[in-house]
N, CA, C, O and the ligand as a Tripos MOL2 file, in Angstrom:
@<TRIPOS>MOLECULE
protein
  281   279    71     0     0
PROTEIN
NO_CHARGES

@<TRIPOS>ATOM
      1 N           0.8400   -1.1990    0.0000 N.3       1 MET1
      2 CA          0.0000    0.0000    0.0000 C.3       1 MET1
      3 C           0.8790    1.2550    0.0000 C.2       1 MET1
      4 O           1.7820    1.4200    0.8210 O.2       1 MET1
      5 N           0.5780    2.1060   -0.9380 N.am      2 VAL2
      6 CA          1.3490    3.3420   -1.0330 C.3       2 VAL2
      7 C           0.8340    4.3440   -0.0160 C.2       2 VAL2
      8 O          -0.3630    4.6220    0.0600 O.2       2 VAL2
      9 N           1.7200    4.8560    0.7260 N.am      3 ARG3
     10 CA          1.3360    5.8300    1.7410 C.3       3 ARG3
     11 C           1.4870    7.2380    1.1780 C.2       3 ARG3
     12 O           2.5670    7.6180    0.7280 O.2       3 ARG3
     13 N           0.4090    8.0050    1.2030 N.am      4 SER4
     14 CA          0.4740    9.3660    0.6920 C.3       4 SER4
     15 C           1.3620   10.2220    1.5760 C.2       4 SER4
     16 O           1.2990   10.1650    2.8040 O.2       4 SER4
     17 N           2.1720   11.0000    0.9290 N.am      5 LYS5
     18 CA          3.0000   11.9140    1.7040 C.3       5 LYS5
     19 C           2.3090   13.2730    1.7810 C.2       5 LYS5
     20 O           1.6980   13.7500    0.8260 O.2       5 LYS5
     21 N           2.4310   13.8480    2.9180 N.am      6 LEU6
     22 CA          1.8180   15.1490    3.1190 C.3       6 LEU6
     23 C           2.5080   16.1870    2.2380 C.2       6 LEU6
     24 O           3.7350   16.2610    2.1760 O.2       6 LEU6
     25 N           1.6930   16.9740    1.5670 N.am      7 GLN7
     26 CA          2.2180   18.0110    0.6930 C.3       7 GLN7
     27 C           1.9770   19.3700    1.3270 C.2       7 GLN7
     28 O           1.0680   19.5530    2.1360 O.2       7 GLN7
     29 N           2.8050   20.2990    0.9410 N.am      8 TYR8
     30 CA          2.7170   21.6260    1.5420 C.3       8 TYR8
     31 C           2.7550   22.6950    0.4580 C.2       8 TYR8
     32 O           3.5940   22.6570   -0.4420 O.2       8 TYR8
     33 N           1.8390   23.6430    0.5590 N.am      9 CYS9
     34 CA          1.8230   24.7650   -0.3820 C.3       9 CYS9
     35 C           2.4670   25.9710    0.2590 C.2       9 CYS9
     36 O           1.9690   26.5010    1.2530 O.2       9 CYS9
     37 N           3.5760   26.4040   -0.3120 N.am     10 LYS10
     38 CA          4.2730   27.5600    0.2500 C.3      10 LYS10
     39 C           3.4540   28.8340    0.0770 C.2      10 LYS10
     40 O           3.4950   29.7310    0.9190 O.2      10 LYS10
     41 N           2.7140   28.9010   -1.0230 N.am     11 SER11
     42 CA          1.9640   30.1180   -1.3080 C.3      11 SER11
     43 C           0.8600   30.3500   -0.2910 C.2      11 SER11
     44 O           0.6370   31.4750    0.1570 O.2      11 SER11
     45 N           0.1630   29.2630    0.0730 N.am     12 CYS12
     46 CA         -0.9910   29.3910    0.9650 C.3      12 CYS12
     47 C          -0.6510   29.0580    2.4060 C.2      12 CYS12
     48 O          -1.4610   29.2780    3.3070 O.2      12 CYS12
     49 N           0.5450   28.5290    2.6260 N.am     13 ASP13
     50 CA          0.9160   28.0860    3.9650 C.3      13 ASP13
     51 C          -0.0830   27.0390    4.4630 C.2      13 ASP13
     52 O          -0.5190   27.0550    5.6140 O.2      13 ASP13
     53 N          -0.4270   26.1230    3.5380 N.am     14 LEU14
     54 CA         -1.4040   25.0870    3.8730 C.3      14 LEU14
     55 C          -0.8440   23.7040    3.5550 C.2      14 LEU14
     56 O          -0.0010   23.5370    2.6740 O.2      14 LEU14
     57 N          -1.3290   22.7420    4.2850 N.am     15 TYR15
     58 CA         -0.9570   21.3520    4.0260 C.3      15 TYR15
     59 C          -2.0930   20.6360    3.3200 C.2      15 TYR15
     60 O          -3.2650   20.9480    3.5300 O.2      15 TYR15
     61 N          -1.7380   19.6780    2.4840 N.am     16 GLY16
     62 CA         -2.7460   18.8960    1.7950 C.3      16 GLY16
     63 C          -2.1280   17.6170    1.2970 C.2      16 GLY16
     64 O          -0.9710   17.3140    1.5910 O.2      16 GLY16
     65 N          -2.9100   16.8600    0.5350 N.am     17 LEU17
     66 CA         -2.3890   15.6010    0.0170 C.3      17 LEU17
     67 C          -2.0870   15.6980   -1.4690 C.2      17 LEU17
     68 O          -1.8720   14.6800   -2.1260 O.2      17 LEU17
     69 N          -2.0710   16.9070   -1.9990 N.am     18 GLY18
     70 CA         -1.6380   17.2540   -3.3390 C.3      18 GLY18
     71 C          -1.9080   16.2130   -4.4190 C.2      18 GLY18
     72 O          -2.7510   15.3430   -4.2020 O.2      18 GLY18
     73 N          -1.2360   16.2550   -5.5750 N.am     19 PRO19
     74 CA         -0.0080   16.9860   -5.8960 C.3      19 PRO19
     75 C          -0.1670   18.4960   -6.0610 C.2      19 PRO19
     76 O           0.8040   19.2400   -5.9340 O.2      19 PRO19
     77 N          -1.4010   18.9540   -6.3480 N.am     20 ASP20
     78 CA         -1.5840   20.3850   -6.5260 C.3      20 ASP20
     79 C          -2.3970   20.9650   -5.3850 C.2      20 ASP20
     80 O          -3.2060   20.2750   -4.7650 O.2      20 ASP20
     81 N          -2.1700   22.2430   -5.1170 N.am     21 CYS21
     82 CA         -2.8830   22.9110   -4.0380 C.3      21 CYS21
     83 C          -4.3590   23.0740   -4.4040 C.2      21 CYS21
     84 O          -4.6870   23.4870   -5.5160 O.2      21 CYS21
     85 N          -5.2380   22.7490   -3.4680 N.am     22 ASP22
     86 CA         -6.6730   22.9010   -3.6910 C.3      22 ASP22
     87 C          -7.0640   24.3650   -3.8230 C.2      22 ASP22
     88 O          -8.0530   24.6970   -4.4770 O.2      22 ASP22
     89 N          -6.2930   25.2240   -3.2090 N.am     23 VAL23
     90 CA         -6.6570   26.6350   -3.1440 C.3      23 VAL23
     91 C          -6.1330   27.4220   -4.3400 C.2      23 VAL23
     92 O          -6.8980   28.0940   -5.0320 O.2      23 VAL23
     93 N          -4.8130   27.3360   -4.5830 N.am     24 CYS24
     94 CA         -4.2190   28.1690   -5.6280 C.3      24 CYS24
     95 C          -3.8210   27.3610   -6.8600 C.2      24 CYS24
     96 O          -3.5260   27.9330   -7.9090 O.2      24 CYS24
     97 N          -3.8110   26.0180   -6.7370 N.am     25 GLY25
     98 CA         -3.5200   25.1820   -7.8890 C.3      25 GLY25
     99 C          -2.0510   25.0040   -8.1840 C.2      25 GLY25
    100 O          -1.6900   24.3180   -9.1400 O.2      25 GLY25
    101 N          -1.2080   25.6040   -7.3900 N.am     26 LYS26
    102 CA          0.2310   25.4650   -7.6040 C.3      26 LYS26
    103 C           0.7090   24.0990   -7.1230 C.2      26 LYS26
    104 O           0.0690   23.4490   -6.2970 O.2      26 LYS26
    105 N           1.8300   23.6930   -7.6540 N.am     27 VAL27
    106 CA          2.4220   22.4140   -7.2500 C.3      27 VAL27
    107 C           2.8900   22.5060   -5.8050 C.2      27 VAL27
    108 O           3.5660   23.4520   -5.4020 O.2      27 VAL27
    109 N           2.5080   21.4960   -5.0470 N.am     28 MET28
    110 CA          2.8920   21.4970   -3.6470 C.3      28 MET28
    111 C           4.1880   20.7240   -3.4610 C.2      28 MET28
    112 O           4.5400   19.8810   -4.2860 O.2      28 MET28
    113 N           4.8780   21.0060   -2.4030 N.am     29 VAL29
    114 CA          6.1190   20.3040   -2.1060 C.3      29 VAL29
    115 C           5.8660   19.2790   -1.0140 C.2      29 VAL29
    116 O           5.0080   19.4550   -0.1490 O.2      29 VAL29
    117 N           6.6420   18.1960   -1.0810 N.am     30 THR30
    118 CA          6.5140   17.1790   -0.0450 C.3      30 THR30
    119 C           7.0150   17.7320    1.2790 C.2      30 THR30
    120 O           8.0560   18.3850    1.3520 O.2      30 THR30
    121 N           6.2590   17.4580    2.3010 N.am     31 SER31
    122 CA          6.6530   17.9760    3.6010 C.3      31 SER31
    123 C           6.2810   16.9950    4.6840 C.2      31 SER31
    124 O           5.2170   16.3780    4.6480 O.2      31 SER31
    125 N           7.1460   16.8620    5.6230 N.am     32 ALA32
    126 CA          6.8150   16.0510    6.7910 C.3      32 ALA32
    127 C           5.9160   16.8740    7.7010 C.2      32 ALA32
    128 O           6.0460   18.0970    7.7580 O.2      32 ALA32
    129 N           5.0190   16.2250    8.4030 N.am     33 PRO33
    130 CA          4.1740   16.9650    9.3290 C.3      33 PRO33
    131 C           5.0090   17.6300   10.4080 C.2      33 PRO33
    132 O           6.0900   17.1560   10.7570 O.2      33 PRO33
    133 N           4.5060   18.7090   10.9190 N.am     34 LEU34
    134 CA          5.2220   19.3920   11.9760 C.3      34 LEU34
    135 C           5.3150   18.4920   13.1960 C.2      34 LEU34
    136 O           4.3220   17.9170   13.6430 O.2      34 LEU34
    137 N           6.4910   18.3860   13.7080 N.am     35 LYS35
    138 CA          6.6660   17.5640   14.8950 C.3      35 LYS35
    139 C           6.7190   18.4460   16.1270 C.2      35 LYS35
    140 O           7.1250   19.6080   16.0800 O.2      35 LYS35
    141 N           6.3040   17.8620   17.2060 N.am     36 TYR36
    142 CA          6.4050   18.6120   18.4520 C.3      36 TYR36
    143 C           7.8660   18.7790   18.8370 C.2      36 TYR36
    144 O           8.6370   17.8200   18.7950 O.2      36 TYR36
    145 N           8.2350   19.9560   19.1990 N.am     37 SER37
    146 CA          9.5890   20.2010   19.6630 C.3      37 SER37
    147 C           9.5490   21.1740   20.8300 C.2      37 SER37
    148 O           8.9240   22.2300   20.7370 O.2      37 SER37
    149 N          10.2020   20.8320   21.9110 N.am     38 PRO38
    150 CA         10.2270   21.7640   23.0450 C.3      38 PRO38
    151 C          10.9460   23.0600   22.7020 C.2      38 PRO38
    152 O          10.7550   24.0780   23.3680 O.2      38 PRO38
    153 N          11.7690   23.0210   21.6690 N.am     39 GLU39
    154 CA         12.4680   24.2320   21.2610 C.3      39 GLU39
    155 C          11.5790   25.1420   20.4240 C.2      39 GLU39
    156 O          11.8830   26.3220   20.2430 O.2      39 GLU39
    157 N          10.4860   24.5930   19.9180 N.am     40 ASP40
    158 CA          9.4960   25.3570   19.1670 C.3      40 ASP40
    159 C          10.1370   26.1870   18.0570 C.2      40 ASP40
    160 O          10.0980   27.4160   18.1040 O.2      40 ASP40
    161 N          10.7280   25.5240   17.0530 N.am     41 PRO41
    162 CA         11.4550   26.2620   16.0040 C.3      41 PRO41
    163 C          10.5540   27.1960   15.2090 C.2      41 PRO41
    164 O          11.0310   28.1730   14.6320 O.2      41 PRO41
    165 N           9.2400   26.9040   15.1730 N.am     42 GLN42
    166 CA          8.3120   27.7720   14.4370 C.3      42 GLN42
    167 C           7.7320   28.8560   15.3370 C.2      42 GLN42
    168 O           6.9510   29.6920   14.8830 O.2      42 GLN42
    169 N           8.1080   28.8430   16.5960 N.am     43 GLY43
    170 CA          7.4970   29.7510   17.5700 C.3      43 GLY43
    171 C           7.6830   31.2230   17.2190 C.2      43 GLY43
    172 O           6.7540   32.0220   17.3370 O.2      43 GLY43
    173 N           8.8810   31.5680   16.7920 N.am     44 LYS44
    174 CA          9.1510   32.9670   16.4700 C.3      44 LYS44
    175 C           8.2670   33.4410   15.3280 C.2      44 LYS44
    176 O           7.6870   34.5260   15.3710 O.2      44 LYS44
    177 N           8.1800   32.5920   14.3000 N.am     45 ARG45
    178 CA          7.3590   32.9460   13.1540 C.3      45 ARG45
    179 C           5.8940   33.0750   13.5580 C.2      45 ARG45
    180 O           5.1900   33.9910   13.1310 O.2      45 ARG45
    181 N           5.4490   32.1250   14.3990 N.am     46 ARG46
    182 CA          4.0470   32.1430   14.8140 C.3      46 ARG46
    183 C           3.7440   33.3890   15.6490 C.2      46 ARG46
    184 O           2.7050   34.0270   15.4840 O.2      46 ARG46
    185 N           4.6570   33.7130   16.5290 N.am     47 ARG47
    186 CA          4.4290   34.8890   17.3690 C.3      47 ARG47
    187 C           4.4340   36.1630   16.5410 C.2      47 ARG47
    188 O           3.6800   37.0940   16.8250 O.2      47 ARG47
    189 N           5.2770   36.2070   15.5200 N.am     48 GLU48
    190 CA          5.2900   37.3870   14.6600 C.3      48 GLU48
    191 C           3.9590   37.5330   13.9310 C.2      48 GLU48
    192 O           3.4380   38.6350   13.7600 O.2      48 GLU48
    193 N           3.4200   36.3810   13.5030 N.am     49 ARG49
    194 CA          2.1440   36.4110   12.7780 C.3      49 ARG49
    195 C           1.0290   36.8880   13.6940 C.2      49 ARG49
    196 O           0.1290   37.6090   13.2640 O.2      49 ARG49
    197 N           1.0890   36.4890   14.9440 N.am     50 GLU50
    198 CA          0.0490   36.8730   15.9020 C.3      50 GLU50
    199 C           0.3400   38.2180   16.5380 C.2      50 GLU50
    200 O          -0.4360   38.7090   17.3580 O.2      50 GLU50
    201 N           1.4670   38.8120   16.1570 N.am     51 ASN51
    202 CA          1.8590   40.1030   16.7060 C.3      51 ASN51
    203 C           1.9160   40.0450   18.2290 C.2      51 ASN51
    204 O           1.4440   40.9410   18.9290 O.2      51 ASN51
    205 N           2.5110   38.9560   18.7160 N.am     52 ALA52
    206 CA          2.5700   38.7310   20.1490 C.3      52 ALA52
    207 C           3.2970   39.8620   20.8550 C.2      52 ALA52
    208 O           4.3260   40.3430   20.3820 O.2      52 ALA52
    209 N           2.7620   40.2770   21.9770 N.am     53 GLY53
    210 CA          3.3880   41.3300   22.7480 C.3      53 GLY53
    211 C           2.7170   42.6720   22.5520 C.2      53 GLY53
    212 O           2.8960   43.5850   23.3590 O.2      53 GLY53
    213 N           1.9340   42.8000   21.4680 N.am     54 SER54
    214 CA          1.2490   44.0560   21.2270 C.3      54 SER54
    215 C           0.0500   44.1950   22.1690 C.2      54 SER54
    216 O          -0.3740   43.2150   22.7820 O.2      54 SER54
    217 N          -0.4810   45.3790   22.2810 N.am     55 ASP55
    218 CA         -1.6490   45.5900   23.1400 C.3      55 ASP55
    219 C          -2.8290   44.7600   22.6750 C.2      55 ASP55
    220 O          -3.5780   44.2150   23.4850 O.2      55 ASP55
    221 N          -2.9890   44.6680   21.3460 N.am     56 GLU56
    222 CA         -4.1010   43.8810   20.8040 C.3      56 GLU56
    223 C          -3.9630   42.4170   21.1910 C.2      56 GLU56
    224 O          -4.9440   41.7400   21.4990 O.2      56 GLU56
    225 N          -2.7320   41.9480   21.1670 N.am     57 TRP57
    226 CA         -2.4820   40.5480   21.5090 C.3      57 TRP57
    227 C          -2.7900   40.2980   22.9800 C.2      57 TRP57
    228 O          -3.3840   39.2760   23.3260 O.2      57 TRP57
    229 N          -2.3930   41.2190   23.8400 N.am     58 VAL58
    230 CA         -2.6520   41.0790   25.2740 C.3      58 VAL58
    231 C          -4.1590   41.0540   25.5290 C.2      58 VAL58
    232 O          -4.6510   40.2580   26.3290 O.2      58 VAL58
    233 N          -4.8840   41.9370   24.8360 N.am     59 GLU59
    234 CA         -6.3370   41.9910   24.9970 C.3      59 GLU59
    235 C          -7.0030   40.6870   24.5660 C.2      59 GLU59
    236 O          -8.0290   40.2910   25.1200 O.2      59 GLU59
    237 N          -6.4140   40.0270   23.5800 N.am     60 SER60
    238 CA         -7.0240   38.8130   23.0340 C.3      60 SER60
    239 C          -6.7860   37.5980   23.9280 C.2      60 SER60
    240 O          -7.4210   36.5600   23.7400 O.2      60 SER60
    241 N          -5.8940   37.7140   24.8820 N.am     61 LEU61
    242 CA         -5.6110   36.5690   25.7460 C.3      61 LEU61
    243 C          -6.7550   36.3310   26.7350 C.2      61 LEU61
    244 O          -7.3430   37.2750   27.2620 O.2      61 LEU61
    245 N          -7.0560   35.0620   26.9730 N.am     62 PRO62
    246 CA         -8.0740   34.7670   27.9810 C.3      62 PRO62
    247 C          -7.5640   35.1490   29.3610 C.2      62 PRO62
    248 O          -6.4010   34.9130   29.6890 O.2      62 PRO62
    249 N          -8.4290   35.7320   30.1570 N.am     63 SER63
    250 CA         -8.0010   36.1390   31.4860 C.3      63 SER63
    251 C          -8.9810   35.6070   32.5230 C.2      63 SER63
    252 O         -10.0020   36.2380   32.7960 O.2      63 SER63
    253 N          -8.6760   34.4570   33.0960 N.am     64 PRO64
    254 CA         -9.5830   33.8080   34.0460 C.3      64 PRO64
    255 C          -9.8070   34.6310   35.3160 C.2      64 PRO64
    256 O         -10.7840   34.4050   36.0290 O.2      64 PRO64
    257 N          -8.9300   35.5650   35.6010 N.am     65 ASN65
    258 CA         -9.0840   36.3400   36.8260 C.3      65 ASN65
    259 C          -9.8690   37.6410   36.6170 C.2      65 ASN65
    260 O         -10.0710   38.4240   37.5450 O.2      65 ASN65
    261 N         -10.2990   37.8400   35.3830 N.am     66 GLU66
    262 CA        -10.9530   39.0980   35.0560 C.3      66 GLU66
    263 C         -12.1750   39.3650   35.9410 C.2      66 GLU66
    264 O         -12.3600   40.4740   36.4410 O.2      66 GLU66
    265 N         -12.9870   38.3540   36.1200 N.am     67 GLU67
    266 CA        -14.1990   38.5210   36.9380 C.3      67 GLU67
    267 C         -13.8340   38.7180   38.4010 C.2      67 GLU67
    268 O         -14.4510   39.5290   39.0930 O.2      67 GLU67
    269 N         -12.8550   37.9950   38.8670 N.am     68 ALA68
    270 CA        -12.4990   38.0220   40.2900 C.3      68 ALA68
    271 C         -11.9390   39.3830   40.7000 C.2      68 ALA68
    272 O         -12.0650   39.8010   41.8520 O.2      68 ALA68
    273 N         -11.3190   40.0660   39.7360 N.am     69 GLU69
    274 CA        -10.6920   41.3370   40.0730 C.3      69 GLU69
    275 C         -11.7150   42.4620   40.2150 C.2      69 GLU69
    276 O         -11.3910   43.5380   40.7180 O.2      69 GLU69
    277 N         -12.9290   42.2200   39.7820 N.am     70 ARG70
    278 CA        -13.9350   43.2780   39.8680 C.3      70 ARG70
    279 C         -14.6650   43.2840   41.1940 C.2      70 ARG70
    280 O         -15.5420   44.1200   41.4120 O.2      70 ARG70
    281 ZN         -1.8610   27.0560   -2.5050 Zn       71 ZN71
@<TRIPOS>BOND
     1     1     2 1
     2     2     3 1
     3     3     4 2
     4     3     5 am
     5     5     6 1
     6     6     7 1
     7     7     8 2
     8     7     9 am
     9     9    10 1
    10    10    11 1
    11    11    12 2
    12    11    13 am
    13    13    14 1
    14    14    15 1
    15    15    16 2
    16    15    17 am
    17    17    18 1
    18    18    19 1
    19    19    20 2
    20    19    21 am
    21    21    22 1
    22    22    23 1
    23    23    24 2
    24    23    25 am
    25    25    26 1
    26    26    27 1
    27    27    28 2
    28    27    29 am
    29    29    30 1
    30    30    31 1
    31    31    32 2
    32    31    33 am
    33    33    34 1
    34    34    35 1
    35    35    36 2
    36    35    37 am
    37    37    38 1
    38    38    39 1
    39    39    40 2
    40    39    41 am
    41    41    42 1
    42    42    43 1
    43    43    44 2
    44    43    45 am
    45    45    46 1
    46    46    47 1
    47    47    48 2
    48    47    49 am
    49    49    50 1
    50    50    51 1
    51    51    52 2
    52    51    53 am
    53    53    54 1
    54    54    55 1
    55    55    56 2
    56    55    57 am
    57    57    58 1
    58    58    59 1
    59    59    60 2
    60    59    61 am
    61    61    62 1
    62    62    63 1
    63    63    64 2
    64    63    65 am
    65    65    66 1
    66    66    67 1
    67    67    68 2
    68    67    69 am
    69    69    70 1
    70    70    71 1
    71    71    72 2
    72    71    73 am
    73    73    74 1
    74    74    75 1
    75    75    76 2
    76    75    77 am
    77    77    78 1
    78    78    79 1
    79    79    80 2
    80    79    81 am
    81    81    82 1
    82    82    83 1
    83    83    84 2
    84    83    85 am
    85    85    86 1
    86    86    87 1
    87    87    88 2
    88    87    89 am
    89    89    90 1
    90    90    91 1
    91    91    92 2
    92    91    93 am
    93    93    94 1
    94    94    95 1
    95    95    96 2
    96    95    97 am
    97    97    98 1
    98    98    99 1
    99    99   100 2
   100    99   101 am
   101   101   102 1
   102   102   103 1
   103   103   104 2
   104   103   105 am
   105   105   106 1
   106   106   107 1
   107   107   108 2
   108   107   109 am
   109   109   110 1
   110   110   111 1
   111   111   112 2
   112   111   113 am
   113   113   114 1
   114   114   115 1
   115   115   116 2
   116   115   117 am
   117   117   118 1
   118   118   119 1
   119   119   120 2
   120   119   121 am
   121   121   122 1
   122   122   123 1
   123   123   124 2
   124   123   125 am
   125   125   126 1
   126   126   127 1
   127   127   128 2
   128   127   129 am
   129   129   130 1
   130   130   131 1
   131   131   132 2
   132   131   133 am
   133   133   134 1
   134   134   135 1
   135   135   136 2
   136   135   137 am
   137   137   138 1
   138   138   139 1
   139   139   140 2
   140   139   141 am
   141   141   142 1
   142   142   143 1
   143   143   144 2
   144   143   145 am
   145   145   146 1
   146   146   147 1
   147   147   148 2
   148   147   149 am
   149   149   150 1
   150   150   151 1
   151   151   152 2
   152   151   153 am
   153   153   154 1
   154   154   155 1
   155   155   156 2
   156   155   157 am
   157   157   158 1
   158   158   159 1
   159   159   160 2
   160   159   161 am
   161   161   162 1
   162   162   163 1
   163   163   164 2
   164   163   165 am
   165   165   166 1
   166   166   167 1
   167   167   168 2
   168   167   169 am
   169   169   170 1
   170   170   171 1
   171   171   172 2
   172   171   173 am
   173   173   174 1
   174   174   175 1
   175   175   176 2
   176   175   177 am
   177   177   178 1
   178   178   179 1
   179   179   180 2
   180   179   181 am
   181   181   182 1
   182   182   183 1
   183   183   184 2
   184   183   185 am
   185   185   186 1
   186   186   187 1
   187   187   188 2
   188   187   189 am
   189   189   190 1
   190   190   191 1
   191   191   192 2
   192   191   193 am
   193   193   194 1
   194   194   195 1
   195   195   196 2
   196   195   197 am
   197   197   198 1
   198   198   199 1
   199   199   200 2
   200   199   201 am
   201   201   202 1
   202   202   203 1
   203   203   204 2
   204   203   205 am
   205   205   206 1
   206   206   207 1
   207   207   208 2
   208   207   209 am
   209   209   210 1
   210   210   211 1
   211   211   212 2
   212   211   213 am
   213   213   214 1
   214   214   215 1
   215   215   216 2
   216   215   217 am
   217   217   218 1
   218   218   219 1
   219   219   220 2
   220   219   221 am
   221   221   222 1
   222   222   223 1
   223   223   224 2
   224   223   225 am
   225   225   226 1
   226   226   227 1
   227   227   228 2
   228   227   229 am
   229   229   230 1
   230   230   231 1
   231   231   232 2
   232   231   233 am
   233   233   234 1
   234   234   235 1
   235   235   236 2
   236   235   237 am
   237   237   238 1
   238   238   239 1
   239   239   240 2
   240   239   241 am
   241   241   242 1
   242   242   243 1
   243   243   244 2
   244   243   245 am
   245   245   246 1
   246   246   247 1
   247   247   248 2
   248   247   249 am
   249   249   250 1
   250   250   251 1
   251   251   252 2
   252   251   253 am
   253   253   254 1
   254   254   255 1
   255   255   256 2
   256   255   257 am
   257   257   258 1
   258   258   259 1
   259   259   260 2
   260   259   261 am
   261   261   262 1
   262   262   263 1
   263   263   264 2
   264   263   265 am
   265   265   266 1
   266   266   267 1
   267   267   268 2
   268   267   269 am
   269   269   270 1
   270   270   271 1
   271   271   272 2
   272   271   273 am
   273   273   274 1
   274   274   275 1
   275   275   276 2
   276   275   277 am
   277   277   278 1
   278   278   279 1
   279   279   280 2
@<TRIPOS>SUBSTRUCTURE
     1 MET1         2 RESIDUE 1 A MET
     2 VAL2         6 RESIDUE 1 A VAL
     3 ARG3        10 RESIDUE 1 A ARG
     4 SER4        14 RESIDUE 1 A SER
     5 LYS5        18 RESIDUE 1 A LYS
     6 LEU6        22 RESIDUE 1 A LEU
     7 GLN7        26 RESIDUE 1 A GLN
     8 TYR8        30 RESIDUE 1 A TYR
     9 CYS9        34 RESIDUE 1 A CYS
    10 LYS10       38 RESIDUE 1 A LYS
    11 SER11       42 RESIDUE 1 A SER
    12 CYS12       46 RESIDUE 1 A CYS
    13 ASP13       50 RESIDUE 1 A ASP
    14 LEU14       54 RESIDUE 1 A LEU
    15 TYR15       58 RESIDUE 1 A TYR
    16 GLY16       62 RESIDUE 1 A GLY
    17 LEU17       66 RESIDUE 1 A LEU
    18 GLY18       70 RESIDUE 1 A GLY
    19 PRO19       74 RESIDUE 1 A PRO
    20 ASP20       78 RESIDUE 1 A ASP
    21 CYS21       82 RESIDUE 1 A CYS
    22 ASP22       86 RESIDUE 1 A ASP
    23 VAL23       90 RESIDUE 1 A VAL
    24 CYS24       94 RESIDUE 1 A CYS
    25 GLY25       98 RESIDUE 1 A GLY
    26 LYS26      102 RESIDUE 1 A LYS
    27 VAL27      106 RESIDUE 1 A VAL
    28 MET28      110 RESIDUE 1 A MET
    29 VAL29      114 RESIDUE 1 A VAL
    30 THR30      118 RESIDUE 1 A THR
    31 SER31      122 RESIDUE 1 A SER
    32 ALA32      126 RESIDUE 1 A ALA
    33 PRO33      130 RESIDUE 1 A PRO
    34 LEU34      134 RESIDUE 1 A LEU
    35 LYS35      138 RESIDUE 1 A LYS
    36 TYR36      142 RESIDUE 1 A TYR
    37 SER37      146 RESIDUE 1 A SER
    38 PRO38      150 RESIDUE 1 A PRO
    39 GLU39      154 RESIDUE 1 A GLU
    40 ASP40      158 RESIDUE 1 A ASP
    41 PRO41      162 RESIDUE 1 A PRO
    42 GLN42      166 RESIDUE 1 A GLN
    43 GLY43      170 RESIDUE 1 A GLY
    44 LYS44      174 RESIDUE 1 A LYS
    45 ARG45      178 RESIDUE 1 A ARG
    46 ARG46      182 RESIDUE 1 A ARG
    47 ARG47      186 RESIDUE 1 A ARG
    48 GLU48      190 RESIDUE 1 A GLU
    49 ARG49      194 RESIDUE 1 A ARG
    50 GLU50      198 RESIDUE 1 A GLU
    51 ASN51      202 RESIDUE 1 A ASN
    52 ALA52      206 RESIDUE 1 A ALA
    53 GLY53      210 RESIDUE 1 A GLY
    54 SER54      214 RESIDUE 1 A SER
    55 ASP55      218 RESIDUE 1 A ASP
    56 GLU56      222 RESIDUE 1 A GLU
    57 TRP57      226 RESIDUE 1 A TRP
    58 VAL58      230 RESIDUE 1 A VAL
    59 GLU59      234 RESIDUE 1 A GLU
    60 SER60      238 RESIDUE 1 A SER
    61 LEU61      242 RESIDUE 1 A LEU
    62 PRO62      246 RESIDUE 1 A PRO
    63 SER63      250 RESIDUE 1 A SER
    64 PRO64      254 RESIDUE 1 A PRO
    65 ASN65      258 RESIDUE 1 A ASN
    66 GLU66      262 RESIDUE 1 A GLU
    67 GLU67      266 RESIDUE 1 A GLU
    68 ALA68      270 RESIDUE 1 A ALA
    69 GLU69      274 RESIDUE 1 A GLU
    70 ARG70      278 RESIDUE 1 A ARG
    71 ZN71       281 GROUP 0 **** ****
């Protein structure tokens, strides 16, 4: 049985089973699924995308103590 390899579209930043991207139709590249890593190599990129540290980002965080402080 042939095992499908996960494909990745750089243009859309999406994973699929290709060979072509469902969204943009471009050829996807073979990619291994993201593995868990305590070093979080994608963390910097993810935080930049979420604009972590900004006021908007702080506001978006869940705050379980919000009710208690009132
Ligand atoms: Zn695409």
